[in-house]
Structures are given as C-alpha cells and as structure tokens.
LOZAVEX-831701 format. One line per field, with one value per residue: x, y, z of N, C-alpha, C in turn; residue in three letters. Coordinates in nm, 3 decimals, m for minus. Example, Ala and Ser with C-alpha at 12.3 -4.5 7.8 and 13.67 -1.06 7.14 Angstrom:
neast: (1.319/1.285)
nnorth: (m0.569/m0.225)
nup: (0.780/0.708)
caeast: (1.230/1.367)
canorth: (m0.450/m0.106)
caup: (0.780/0.714)
ceast: (1.320/1.290)
cnorth: (m0.330/0.003)
cup: (0.780/0.787)
res: (ALA/SER)
% end
This chain:
neast: (m1.141/m0.854/m0.497/m0.254/0.072/0.321/0.623/0.870/1.104/1.251/1.026/0.893/0.775/0.565/0.405/0.215/0.001/m0.060/m0.154/m0.366/m0.547/m0.568/m0.684/m0.938/m1.281/m1.313/m1.414/m1.419/m1.156/m1.149/m0.924/m0.614/m0.340/0.016/0.301/0.628/0.914/1.192/1.542/1.512/1.584/1.443/1.111/0.939/0.828/0.702/0.511/0.348/0.248/0.084/m0.117/m0.246/m0.198/m0.042/0.306/0.632/0.956/1.290/1.652/1.771/1.855/1.689/1.434/1.315/1.352/1.215/0.967/0.921/0.921/0.704/0.497/0.525/0.380/0.125/m0.209/m0.411/m0.576/m0.686/m0.354/m0.209/0.066/0.214/0.372/0.519/0.525/0.313/m0.007/m0.328/m0.665/m0.925/m1.132/m1.020/m0.859/m1.073/m1.171/m0.967/m0.976/m1.223/m1.169/m0.998/m1.134/m1.237/m1.241/m0.952/m0.772/m0.487/m0.324/m0.338/m0.337/m0.347/m0.451/m0.199/m0.189/m0.025/0.153/0.238/0.327/0.553/0.758/1.036/1.036/1.142/1.155/0.882/0.782/0.934/0.830/0.574/0.587/0.681/0.486/0.271/0.395/0.405/0.145/m0.038/0.056/0.054/0.107/0.181/0.404/0.559/0.359/0.330/0.190/0.044/m0.171/m0.198/m0.352/m0.399/m0.317/m0.160/0.027/0.166/0.333/0.505/0.636/0.887/1.044/1.334/1.681/1.807/1.675/1.600/1.374/1.082/0.824/0.853/0.932/0.700/0.537/0.657/0.590/0.359/0.131/m0.019/m0.293/m0.329/m0.307/m0.414/m0.492/m0.671/m0.909/m1.089/m0.958/m0.708/m0.368/m0.173/0.114/0.413/0.645/0.999/1.124/1.319/1.547/1.779/1.739/1.543/1.707/1.872/1.673/1.610/1.846/1.848/1.608/1.682/1.892/1.769/1.592/1.782/1.872/1.643/1.608/1.848/1.770/1.583/1.309/1.219/1.110/0.992/0.792/0.753/0.966/0.991/1.020/1.163/0.977/0.732/0.748/0.735/0.481/0.327/0.397/0.319/0.017/m0.038/m0.038/0.181/0.414/0.676/0.864/0.841/0.892/1.175/1.282/1.244/1.415/1.646/1.704/1.673/1.889/2.107/2.030/2.103/2.369/2.457/2.382/2.535/2.785/2.735/2.745/2.802/2.819/2.704/2.382/2.139/1.845/1.653/1.555/1.389/1.413/1.344/1.098/0.932)
nnorth: (1.320/1.212/1.249/1.023/0.974/0.744/0.655/0.403/0.172/m0.118/m0.266/m0.514/m0.728/m0.624/m0.412/m0.515/m0.629/m0.423/m0.198/m0.330/m0.341/m0.067/0.010/m0.123/m0.136/0.113/0.374/0.404/0.617/0.758/0.749/0.850/0.691/0.705/0.559/0.561/0.403/0.367/0.366/0.068/m0.257/m0.501/m0.652/m0.443/m0.225/m0.362/m0.506/m0.294/m0.197/m0.409/m0.401/m0.191/0.108/0.402/0.409/0.540/0.508/0.568/0.581/0.699/0.721/0.796/0.945/1.173/1.281/1.105/1.147/1.409/1.385/1.214/1.382/1.583/1.457/1.452/1.575/1.688/1.815/1.737/1.595/1.282/1.143/0.847/0.579/0.307/0.053/0.068/0.002/0.122/0.189/0.242/0.362/0.499/0.696/0.837/0.953/1.124/1.299/1.408/1.543/1.735/1.925/2.080/2.404/2.586/2.367/2.256/2.023/1.676/1.372/1.003/0.781/0.559/0.233/m0.024/m0.325/m0.598/m0.850/m1.108/m0.942/m0.915/m0.980/m0.767/m0.551/m0.545/m0.434/m0.205/m0.048/m0.027/0.150/0.369/0.450/0.508/0.713/0.925/0.944/1.173/1.390/1.346/1.394/1.460/1.327/1.000/0.817/0.726/0.815/1.108/1.399/1.669/1.968/2.198/2.464/2.374/2.230/2.411/2.526/2.319/2.195/2.253/1.965/1.975/1.898/1.569/1.546/1.389/1.316/1.337/1.345/1.462/1.711/1.796/1.805/1.989/2.211/2.317/2.490/2.384/2.427/2.411/2.151/1.821/1.522/1.245/1.045/0.882/0.766/0.533/0.382/0.094/m0.011/m0.173/m0.215/m0.214/m0.534/m0.633/m0.530/m0.456/m0.363/m0.172/0.017/0.107/0.232/0.446/0.577/0.696/0.863/1.037/1.166/1.266/1.441/1.607/1.743/1.868/2.065/2.211/2.318/2.499/2.389/2.262/1.939/1.892/2.021/2.001/1.859/1.500/1.373/1.231/1.230/1.226/0.947/0.838/0.916/0.735/0.492/0.522/0.536/0.282/0.239/0.161/m0.111/m0.149/m0.318/m0.254/m0.001/m0.011/m0.164/0.015/0.229/0.131/0.057/0.321/0.456/0.301/0.388/0.665/0.667/0.544/0.731/0.950/0.846/0.804/1.071/1.312/1.130/0.977/0.920/0.705/0.643/0.353/0.019/m0.172/m0.480/m0.634/m0.588/m0.684)
nup: (m3.329/m3.190/m3.145/m3.103/m2.983/m3.009/m2.887/m2.965/m2.869/m2.951/m2.866/m2.935/m2.785/m2.642/m2.795/m3.000/m2.836/m2.652/m2.849/m2.969/m2.734/m2.683/m2.918/m2.896/m2.944/m3.055/m3.278/m3.624/m3.746/m3.501/m3.315/m3.407/m3.435/m3.406/m3.426/m3.338/m3.432/m3.286/m3.367/m3.367/m3.345/m3.372/m3.425/m3.395/m3.552/m3.770/m3.660/m3.540/m3.763/m3.870/m3.683/m3.773/m3.742/m3.800/m3.893/m3.817/m3.910/m3.754/m3.758/m3.555/m3.229/m2.903/m2.705/m2.691/m2.937/m3.094/m2.993/m3.097/m3.365/m3.404/m3.316/m3.506/m3.723/m3.662/m3.668/m3.554/m3.258/m2.925/m2.813/m2.726/m2.553/m2.537/m2.362/m2.521/m2.370/m2.186/m2.080/m2.181/m2.204/m2.451/m2.332/m2.100/m2.254/m2.374/m2.137/m2.041/m2.270/m2.226/m1.985/m2.055/m2.182/m1.971/m1.821/m1.827/m1.808/m1.931/m1.946/m1.889/m1.685/m1.642/m1.366/m1.225/m1.230/m1.066/m1.194/m1.029/m1.081/m1.103/m0.978/m0.737/m0.394/m0.241/m0.436/m0.488/m0.226/m0.219/m0.441/m0.361/m0.133/m0.258/m0.439/m0.249/m0.121/m0.316/m0.398/m0.291/m0.411/m0.690/m1.009/m1.364/m1.426/m1.459/m1.505/m1.747/m1.960/m2.112/m2.172/m2.396/m2.454/m2.735/m2.657/m2.438/m2.561/m2.706/m2.517/m2.429/m2.646/m2.907/m2.786/m2.586/m2.724/m2.633/m2.401/m2.099/m1.928/m2.046/m1.939/m1.709/m1.779/m1.895/m1.699/m1.518/m1.671/m1.626/m1.369/m1.094/m1.110/m1.386/m1.485/m1.453/m1.277/m1.378/m1.243/m1.363/m1.547/m1.622/m1.625/m1.695/m1.568/m1.566/m1.330/m1.267/m1.217/m1.049/m0.791/m0.889/m1.150/m1.100/m0.964/m1.177/m1.333/m1.154/m1.122/m1.378/m1.353/m1.155/m1.260/m1.481/m1.347/m1.239/m1.477/m1.556/m1.359/m1.412/m1.679/m1.590/m1.514/m1.261/m1.134/m0.891/m0.632/m0.383/m0.183/m0.086/0.244/0.538/0.736/0.585/0.499/0.763/0.863/0.693/0.783/1.051/1.018/0.921/0.661/0.538/0.611/0.883/0.787/0.495/0.485/0.571/0.370/0.137/0.235/0.234/m0.032/m0.132/m0.030/m0.163/m0.427/m0.418/m0.377/m0.620/m0.811/m0.750/m0.843/m1.109/m1.196/m1.445/m1.647/m1.963/m2.019/m2.178/m2.357/m2.314/m2.292/m2.051/m2.001/m1.781/m1.704/m1.891)
caeast: (m1.024/m0.733/m0.380/m0.177/0.197/0.396/0.771/0.893/1.254/1.256/0.926/0.813/0.709/0.450/0.357/0.089/m0.095/m0.101/m0.215/m0.505/m0.611/m0.590/m0.793/m1.051/m1.405/m1.300/m1.479/m1.306/m1.111/m1.171/m0.793/m0.495/m0.200/0.149/0.406/0.761/1.008/1.321/1.650/1.482/1.657/1.336/1.000/0.834/0.767/0.628/0.408/0.266/0.188/m0.014/m0.209/m0.332/m0.165/0.064/0.435/0.737/1.094/1.411/1.767/1.827/1.816/1.642/1.310/1.265/1.366/1.107/0.851/0.905/0.898/0.553/0.430/0.510/0.297/m0.008/m0.289/m0.527/m0.558/m0.576/m0.265/m0.158/0.189/0.207/0.491/0.487/0.503/0.210/m0.149/m0.432/m0.784/m0.980/m1.232/m0.923/m0.846/m1.184/m1.179/m0.875/m1.021/m1.318/m1.107/m0.917/m1.239/m1.259/m1.189/m0.832/m0.711/m0.408/m0.261/m0.379/m0.290/m0.442/m0.387/m0.141/m0.211/0.105/0.133/0.364/0.349/0.688/0.863/1.097/0.957/1.205/1.096/0.734/0.785/0.989/0.734/0.454/0.629/0.709/0.349/0.201/0.456/0.372/0.008/m0.102/0.103/0.082/0.089/0.196/0.520/0.575/0.225/0.345/0.109/m0.026/m0.250/m0.184/m0.429/m0.326/m0.242/m0.053/0.139/0.269/0.442/0.590/0.730/0.939/1.117/1.495/1.741/1.875/1.585/1.589/1.249/0.971/0.694/0.882/0.933/0.577/0.475/0.697/0.551/0.227/0.115/m0.139/m0.430/m0.353/m0.282/m0.505/m0.514/m0.800/m0.930/m1.174/m0.872/m0.600/m0.288/m0.129/0.244/0.484/0.775/1.107/1.108/1.428/1.630/1.895/1.663/1.484/1.814/1.904/1.569/1.608/1.956/1.812/1.517/1.738/1.974/1.667/1.551/1.888/1.881/1.533/1.649/1.942/1.683/1.491/1.197/1.217/0.981/0.967/0.767/0.775/1.050/0.947/1.118/1.152/0.840/0.614/0.754/0.686/0.321/0.264/0.421/0.215/m0.108/m0.050/m0.038/0.284/0.463/0.799/0.943/0.821/0.976/1.325/1.321/1.239/1.516/1.784/1.711/1.699/2.043/2.191/2.014/2.164/2.514/2.478/2.361/2.662/2.897/2.690/2.749/2.876/2.812/2.570/2.253/2.060/1.702/1.666/1.447/1.406/1.361/1.291/0.942/0.853)
canorth: (1.264/1.237/1.192/0.960/0.936/0.618/0.623/0.268/0.130/m0.249/m0.309/m0.619/m0.801/m0.566/m0.328/m0.555/m0.643/m0.274/m0.143/m0.393/m0.297/0.080/0.036/m0.183/m0.063/0.237/0.399/0.455/0.756/0.811/0.757/0.841/0.642/0.710/0.469/0.602/0.305/0.456/0.281/m0.055/m0.388/m0.609/m0.619/m0.338/m0.155/m0.461/m0.552/m0.192/m0.188/m0.505/m0.331/m0.078/0.223/0.478/0.394/0.609/0.471/0.645/0.514/0.806/0.691/0.920/0.935/1.318/1.299/1.014/1.214/1.532/1.310/1.160/1.487/1.646/1.377/1.481/1.691/1.765/1.827/1.717/1.497/1.195/1.069/0.719/0.487/0.161/m0.067/0.111/m0.040/0.218/0.154/0.348/0.456/0.611/0.806/0.935/1.021/1.220/1.406/1.493/1.623/1.825/2.040/2.170/2.527/2.609/2.243/2.224/1.893/1.575/1.220/0.912/0.726/0.449/0.098/m0.117/m0.462/m0.638/m0.974/m1.131/m0.888/m0.974/m0.921/m0.631/m0.479/m0.496/m0.346/m0.063/0.024/0.013/0.269/0.490/0.490/0.562/0.851/1.028/0.961/1.287/1.500/1.286/1.478/1.416/1.229/0.864/0.726/0.646/0.865/1.231/1.462/1.804/2.060/2.264/2.556/2.310/2.189/2.515/2.546/2.197/2.158/2.137/1.917/2.010/1.776/1.503/1.540/1.259/1.304/1.402/1.364/1.539/1.843/1.829/1.837/2.111/2.317/2.372/2.503/2.290/2.464/2.387/2.020/1.746/1.395/1.213/0.932/0.797/0.710/0.452/0.332/m0.005/m0.002/m0.288/m0.146/m0.285/m0.658/m0.669/m0.416/m0.418/m0.295/m0.041/0.124/0.146/0.335/0.556/0.663/0.785/0.956/1.150/1.245/1.343/1.552/1.709/1.808/1.962/2.182/2.288/2.365/2.577/2.328/2.138/1.872/1.847/2.134/1.985/1.726/1.416/1.355/1.111/1.253/1.162/0.809/0.808/0.931/0.624/0.379/0.542/0.523/0.146/0.226/0.068/m0.169/m0.106/m0.374/m0.198/0.118/m0.043/m0.194/0.131/0.322/0.045/0.057/0.465/0.474/0.259/0.492/0.805/0.636/0.517/0.871/1.013/0.766/0.844/1.224/1.334/1.023/1.003/0.817/0.700/0.585/0.213/m0.069/m0.244/m0.599/m0.708/m0.565/m0.733)
caup: (m3.343/m3.096/m3.199/m2.989/m3.037/m2.936/m2.928/m2.932/m2.876/m2.932/m2.789/m3.012/m2.700/m2.594/m2.882/m3.062/m2.752/m2.619/m2.948/m2.966/m2.613/m2.696/m3.027/m2.886/m2.927/m3.111/m3.399/m3.746/m3.734/m3.363/m3.277/m3.498/m3.348/m3.477/m3.349/m3.385/m3.405/m3.269/m3.363/m3.336/m3.409/m3.370/m3.523/m3.354/m3.675/m3.849/m3.561/m3.515/m3.892/m3.856/m3.587/m3.856/m3.714/m3.888/m3.834/m3.870/m3.847/m3.757/m3.701/m3.449/m3.086/m2.816/m2.694/m2.729/m3.099/m3.138/m2.970/m3.188/m3.496/m3.408/m3.301/m3.649/m3.819/m3.610/m3.746/m3.478/m3.109/m2.841/m2.863/m2.613/m2.578/m2.464/m2.371/m2.583/m2.278/m2.084/m2.116/m2.163/m2.287/m2.531/m2.249/m2.047/m2.365/m2.380/m2.016/m2.055/m2.371/m2.147/m1.872/m2.128/m2.218/m1.864/m1.857/m1.758/m1.811/m2.057/m1.960/m1.779/m1.696/m1.559/m1.223/m1.258/m1.160/m1.081/m1.205/m0.959/m1.118/m1.125/m0.917/m0.622/m0.286/m0.205/m0.543/m0.460/m0.122/m0.267/m0.515/m0.279/m0.049/m0.353/m0.475/m0.142/m0.083/m0.417/m0.439/m0.267/m0.506/m0.824/m1.138/m1.494/m1.455/m1.387/m1.533/m1.886/m2.068/m2.080/m2.286/m2.406/m2.531/m2.822/m2.577/m2.356/m2.645/m2.753/m2.381/m2.421/m2.766/m2.925/m2.650/m2.617/m2.756/m2.530/m2.281/m2.022/m1.876/m2.109/m1.846/m1.613/m1.855/m1.919/m1.560/m1.475/m1.748/m1.571/m1.238/m1.045/m1.169/m1.544/m1.506/m1.395/m1.277/m1.405/m1.167/m1.444/m1.654/m1.562/m1.704/m1.635/m1.549/m1.506/m1.294/m1.270/m1.141/m0.970/m0.742/m0.982/m1.259/m1.032/m0.935/m1.293/m1.371/m1.060/m1.160/m1.479/m1.302/m1.069/m1.358/m1.552/m1.264/m1.221/m1.598/m1.550/m1.266/m1.499/m1.775/m1.535/m1.507/m1.162/m1.132/m0.766/m0.592/m0.220/m0.172/0.013/0.345/0.633/0.800/0.492/0.531/0.903/0.853/0.639/0.875/1.161/0.976/0.876/0.510/0.477/0.710/0.903/0.681/0.370/0.487/0.569/0.230/0.068/0.270/0.183/m0.188/m0.157/m0.015/m0.300/m0.535/m0.399/m0.393/m0.755/m0.883/m0.744/m0.921/m1.249/m1.221/m1.550/m1.740/m2.032/m1.987/m2.279/m2.353/m2.329/m2.272/m1.927/m2.019/m1.654/m1.689/m2.012)
ceast: (m0.904/m0.611/m0.299/m0.035/0.274/0.532/0.807/1.032/1.258/1.152/0.827/0.743/0.589/0.354/0.231/m0.010/m0.153/m0.182/m0.355/m0.595/m0.662/m0.706/m0.919/m1.175/m1.399/m1.389/m1.376/m1.290/m1.100/m1.032/m0.712/m0.364/m0.100/0.253/0.549/0.855/1.136/1.427/1.614/1.543/1.569/1.215/0.904/0.772/0.657/0.486/0.306/0.183/0.065/m0.146/m0.295/m0.301/m0.051/0.198/0.548/0.868/1.193/1.530/1.815/1.765/1.782/1.510/1.250/1.266/1.248/0.969/0.823/0.863/0.751/0.463/0.414/0.416/0.157/m0.080/m0.396/m0.477/m0.684/m0.496/m0.214/m0.034/0.191/0.316/0.439/0.453/0.386/0.054/m0.254/m0.543/m0.834/m1.080/m1.147/m0.889/m0.938/m1.204/m1.084/m0.901/m1.115/m1.273/m1.039/m1.010/m1.268/m1.190/m1.055/m0.744/m0.627/m0.340/m0.316/m0.316/m0.363/m0.382/m0.325/m0.181/m0.071/0.083/0.250/0.390/0.491/0.798/0.901/1.030/1.004/1.139/0.962/0.716/0.830/0.896/0.623/0.466/0.629/0.565/0.268/0.268/0.402/0.221/m0.060/m0.068/0.126/0.045/0.097/0.300/0.488/0.444/0.224/0.266/0.042/m0.077/m0.217/m0.283/m0.341/m0.257/m0.125/0.057/0.238/0.364/0.531/0.683/0.762/1.027/1.269/1.568/1.818/1.800/1.568/1.457/1.150/0.846/0.718/0.889/0.785/0.498/0.516/0.665/0.421/0.207/m0.004/m0.273/m0.469/m0.348/m0.374/m0.477/m0.636/m0.829/m1.025/m1.078/m0.749/m0.505/m0.204/0.025/0.312/0.637/0.871/1.083/1.202/1.479/1.715/1.841/1.614/1.595/1.859/1.798/1.589/1.730/1.928/1.714/1.575/1.820/1.874/1.623/1.665/1.887/1.767/1.563/1.758/1.871/1.583/1.341/1.194/1.095/0.919/0.924/0.805/0.842/0.999/1.062/1.098/0.998/0.727/0.627/0.695/0.549/0.265/0.277/0.322/0.073/m0.131/m0.061/0.060/0.357/0.602/0.892/0.952/0.902/1.124/1.364/1.353/1.379/1.645/1.809/1.738/1.827/2.154/2.159/2.080/2.317/2.541/2.468/2.471/2.771/2.872/2.706/2.840/2.878/2.687/2.492/2.172/1.924/1.715/1.547/1.459/1.354/1.316/1.146/0.852/0.812)
cnorth: (1.311/1.183/1.130/0.901/0.826/0.598/0.490/0.230/m0.017/m0.291/m0.422/m0.708/m0.751/m0.484/m0.401/m0.558/m0.500/m0.210/m0.209/m0.344/m0.137/0.089/m0.040/m0.126/0.060/0.257/0.438/0.582/0.819/0.848/0.749/0.813/0.662/0.647/0.498/0.485/0.374/0.357/0.128/m0.189/m0.515/m0.573/m0.552/m0.270/m0.239/m0.495/m0.428/m0.173/m0.289/m0.469/m0.233/0.058/0.294/0.449/0.484/0.527/0.567/0.576/0.598/0.760/0.831/0.922/1.083/1.324/1.223/1.093/1.332/1.474/1.279/1.278/1.583/1.584/1.390/1.601/1.748/1.761/1.782/1.596/1.428/1.126/0.963/0.636/0.350/0.049/m0.046/0.067/0.085/0.185/0.275/0.429/0.542/0.717/0.891/1.022/1.137/1.339/1.488/1.593/1.761/1.940/2.113/2.302/2.543/2.500/2.224/2.107/1.807/1.438/1.135/0.871/0.594/0.323/0.007/m0.274/m0.515/m0.787/m1.005/m1.073/m0.949/m0.906/m0.793/m0.521/m0.420/m0.398/m0.204/0.019/0.053/0.123/0.381/0.548/0.547/0.719/0.955/1.049/1.102/1.398/1.444/1.381/1.402/1.327/1.085/0.774/0.683/0.709/1.017/1.296/1.604/1.861/2.125/2.385/2.503/2.277/2.288/2.546/2.435/2.179/2.266/2.101/1.942/1.861/1.719/1.500/1.407/1.221/1.395/1.435/1.460/1.707/1.900/1.872/1.968/2.231/2.382/2.383/2.412/2.297/2.431/2.237/1.932/1.593/1.333/1.067/0.831/0.734/0.621/0.405/0.221/m0.003/m0.117/m0.220/m0.262/m0.417/m0.679/m0.521/m0.332/m0.336/m0.160/0.055/0.178/0.252/0.454/0.644/0.759/0.886/1.060/1.228/1.331/1.461/1.674/1.793/1.901/2.073/2.281/2.368/2.473/2.525/2.224/2.091/1.868/2.004/2.141/1.853/1.648/1.392/1.250/1.135/1.220/0.997/0.758/0.808/0.816/0.497/0.402/0.507/0.378/0.134/0.145/0.027/m0.130/m0.169/m0.311/m0.077/0.085/m0.086/m0.069/0.206/0.264/0.083/0.232/0.500/0.425/0.356/0.599/0.766/0.620/0.642/0.934/0.949/0.797/0.983/1.248/1.247/1.049/0.899/0.826/0.617/0.447/0.141/m0.155/m0.381/m0.685/m0.675/m0.609/m0.864)
cup: (m3.236/m3.141/m3.075/m3.055/m2.943/m2.959/m2.874/m2.960/m2.848/m2.831/m2.859/m2.903/m2.649/m2.684/m2.950/m2.964/m2.684/m2.729/m2.965/m2.839/m2.658/m2.791/m3.013/m2.853/m2.986/m3.244/m3.501/m3.723/m3.598/m3.304/m3.409/m3.424/m3.447/m3.383/m3.426/m3.362/m3.401/m3.246/m3.302/m3.422/m3.409/m3.473/m3.479/m3.453/m3.731/m3.776/m3.535/m3.646/m3.903/m3.780/m3.658/m3.806/m3.805/m3.823/m3.911/m3.812/m3.867/m3.706/m3.590/m3.315/m3.017/m2.823/m2.734/m2.874/m3.153/m3.112/m3.069/m3.333/m3.519/m3.391/m3.441/m3.729/m3.770/m3.672/m3.668/m3.328/m3.048/m2.880/m2.713/m2.645/m2.479/m2.476/m2.403/m2.491/m2.160/m2.140/m2.102/m2.261/m2.378/m2.437/m2.151/m2.129/m2.362/m2.249/m2.006/m2.151/m2.291/m2.062/m1.935/m2.164/m2.084/m1.864/m1.757/m1.755/m1.932/m2.066/m1.862/m1.797/m1.619/m1.431/m1.259/m1.187/m1.209/m1.086/m1.157/m0.995/m1.147/m1.056/m0.782/m0.500/m0.219/m0.309/m0.507/m0.354/m0.156/m0.346/m0.444/m0.196/m0.156/m0.391/m0.372/m0.115/m0.197/m0.442/m0.410/m0.346/m0.639/m0.901/m1.253/m1.529/m1.380/m1.417/m1.675/m1.992/m2.013/m2.205/m2.279/m2.507/m2.645/m2.750/m2.489/m2.433/m2.689/m2.631/m2.376/m2.549/m2.859/m2.820/m2.691/m2.636/m2.631/m2.401/m2.216/m1.975/m1.944/m2.023/m1.751/m1.657/m1.867/m1.795/m1.495/m1.555/m1.713/m1.439/m1.186/m1.110/m1.310/m1.560/m1.402/m1.390/m1.284/m1.335/m1.255/m1.538/m1.566/m1.672/m1.621/m1.660/m1.499/m1.466/m1.302/m1.169/m1.046/m0.904/m0.828/m1.098/m1.202/m1.017/m1.059/m1.344/m1.267/m1.089/m1.282/m1.441/m1.238/m1.146/m1.442/m1.472/m1.255/m1.349/m1.597/m1.467/m1.363/m1.616/m1.710/m1.516/m1.404/m1.144/m0.981/m0.692/m0.431/m0.206/m0.044/0.112/0.444/0.700/0.719/0.516/0.676/0.933/0.790/0.715/0.984/1.148/0.928/0.738/0.441/0.612/0.744/0.806/0.547/0.385/0.498/0.431/0.135/0.115/0.233/0.021/m0.206/m0.148/m0.118/m0.409/m0.539/m0.438/m0.558/m0.843/m0.862/m0.830/m1.063/m1.297/m1.350/m1.674/m1.830/m2.017/m2.115/m2.271/m2.400/m2.285/m2.154/m1.955/m1.890/m1.640/m1.792/m1.986)
res: (MET/VAL/CYS/ILE/VAL/VAL/PRO/ALA/HIS/ASN/GLU/ALA/SER/THR/ILE/ALA/GLY/ASN/LEU/ARG/LEU/LEU/LEU/ALA/GLY/THR/ALA/SER/GLY/GLU/PHE/ASP/VAL/VAL/VAL/VAL/ALA/ASN/ALA/CYS/SER/ASP/ALA/THR/ALA/GLU/LEU/ALA/ARG/GLN/ALA/GLY/VAL/ARG/VAL/LEU/GLU/THR/PRO/ALA/PRO/GLY/LYS/ALA/GLY/ALA/LEU/ARG/LEU/GLY/ASP/GLU/ALA/CYS/ARG/THR/PHE/PRO/ARG/ILE/TYR/LEU/ASP/ALA/ASP/VAL/GLU/VAL/THR/ALA/GLU/SER/VAL/ARG/ALA/LEU/VAL/ARG/ALA/ALA/ARG/ARG/PRO/GLY/VAL/LEU/ALA/CYS/ALA/PRO/VAL/PRO/ILE/TRP/ASP/MET/ALA/GLY/ALA/THR/TRP/ILE/ALA/ARG/ARG/THR/HIS/ARG/VAL/HIS/ASP/ARG/LEU/VAL/ALA/PRO/THR/ARG/GLY/LEU/ALA/GLY/VAL/GLY/VAL/TYR/LEU/LEU/THR/GLU/GLU/GLY/HIS/ALA/ARG/VAL/PHE/PRO/LEU/PRO/ASP/GLY/LEU/LEU/SER/ASP/ASP/GLY/TRP/VAL/HIS/ALA/SER/PHE/PRO/THR/GLY/GLU/ARG/ALA/VAL/VAL/PRO/GLU/ALA/THR/SER/LEU/ILE/ARG/PRO/ALA/ARG/THR/VAL/ARG/ALA/HIS/LEU/LYS/ARG/ARG/VAL/ARG/VAL/ARG/LEU/GLY/ASN/ARG/GLN/LEU/THR/GLU/LEU/GLY/ARG/SER/VAL/THR/GLU/THR/PRO/LEU/GLY/PRO/ARG/ASP/LEU/GLY/ARG/LEU/VAL/SER/ALA/GLY/THR/VAL/SER/PRO/LEU/ASP/ALA/GLY/CYS/TYR/LEU/SER/VAL/LEU/ALA/LEU/ASP/ARG/VAL/LEU/THR/ARG/LEU/HIS/LYS/GLY/ARG/THR/VAL/THR/TRP/GLY/THR/ASP/ALA/SER/SER/ARG)
% end
C-alpha cells in the first residue's frame, strides 16, 4: 500500500476526474488516498467521497496545515503528496514507488507534462521557455507531486506553519544524490492560462523562495541567468520571440514581487487553469 495525501481547496471542477484517473486499474487496498478538503466552500469533499477515498475536512485555510492533517491520517510508507489539480496515473505512482526502493533515494518526483490548451500565446511562450530553462536541473519542486520514504519523511515533517512552498521545502531538504526525477512517471500540469494569472503565481513562488531562504532551505543551487537563455536561443530550442516574451514577463514578475514585499500571501485556487 502507498498512502497518497491530496490537499484540496475548492477543487470541485477537477477532483472527481483526477481521482478516477489516479485509481483506474488499481487493486483493492493498493492506494490509500486521503483528500483533505481545506476551507472549501464548494462540493470538493462530497465529490471526493463519491470517488471512494478517505476525506478529511478542516475549516482552517493553508496548504501546509492540510498536508500535516492528511499526513497524520496515513498509516504506511512510502507517502505521496499530490496537488488536487494535477493528473497522475496509477502507473506513474507505481514507477515512483519503484524508484524509491533504490539505495539512497529518499524522495522522488515525476517529469511534468504541460497542458497548454486555452493558454494565451504570450503565456504559452513564457511557459515553454521556463520549462526548457529548468529541465537540466529539474528536481522535486514545481511538478505537483512528490514521494517521501520513511527516512525522507522524517527530514521533512512536520511542515512549518505558514509555509508557502511545500515542494520547495521538500526539494531543499535533500542533496542531489538522495532525490530522483523518475522519467517513467509523469504528471499533467495545467499552468496559468493568462499572463496576469501567471504573474500572480510567480509572485507567490518568489515570496515562497524568499521564505525558504529565511528558513535556511534555499531551493536554488545554481541560479539561472541570461547565458542560459542565450544558449537555448542559439541552439534553436526556443525562438527569439519566445525569449522576448519570457524576459518581458520576467521583468513584470520582479517588479510585482518587490511591490508585494511584506504582504501576506495565502494559498488559493487559480481558476484560469481549470
């Protein structure tokens, strides 16, 4: 059995279909799925129960708290932590479990696949460049799901109160040799469909990274720079127009992050990707 914790805040539009995909073809008792309906005002909890999984409800907002609550309800290892709006198949879960059996591996994650349907052309180009930039150093953050072994779990939990980036915290908890990206496993991610929604997400990511640095767990070992983008353009991996769109959005991203300095950022749902 593998335990799967799914924190969910107003995810009625996606939770039922994603749970059906996750459980399709599984044997009885193979997956123990715990959905934590976190401060929901919609039918998330009811739809999750109809899917046949365990459901916990809490009026307290915050993803870190929801993850802790779901984690406390788990009984076995390994444990997987899955964003409610991310699609993962049972076979991908099994691939993660197999990878976690390798000597020295304490945490692992799949390779993300980006569903760009409905995204504006600027948003598509921005996402394309970002994905190509991070691909060589991709780890446990930003893919919507990660697995922890029992030893890895002891290093990560309990999550700090008010943590903005749980996957960044997990990624920064392990050196390269103890974490693995599993090419046999994939997660389907629907990124922000508009530049405005993307910028809102990016402000949260930057503030989350700043918080991780303050907590002593910086997520970035080797910061990306203009040379990395230049190499992609020179190699023809991205076009000059792609790069121009990316740099324009990046500039707005940094300005907005400075403006948000000192403000409180809460966990919410990006309706543009639903």
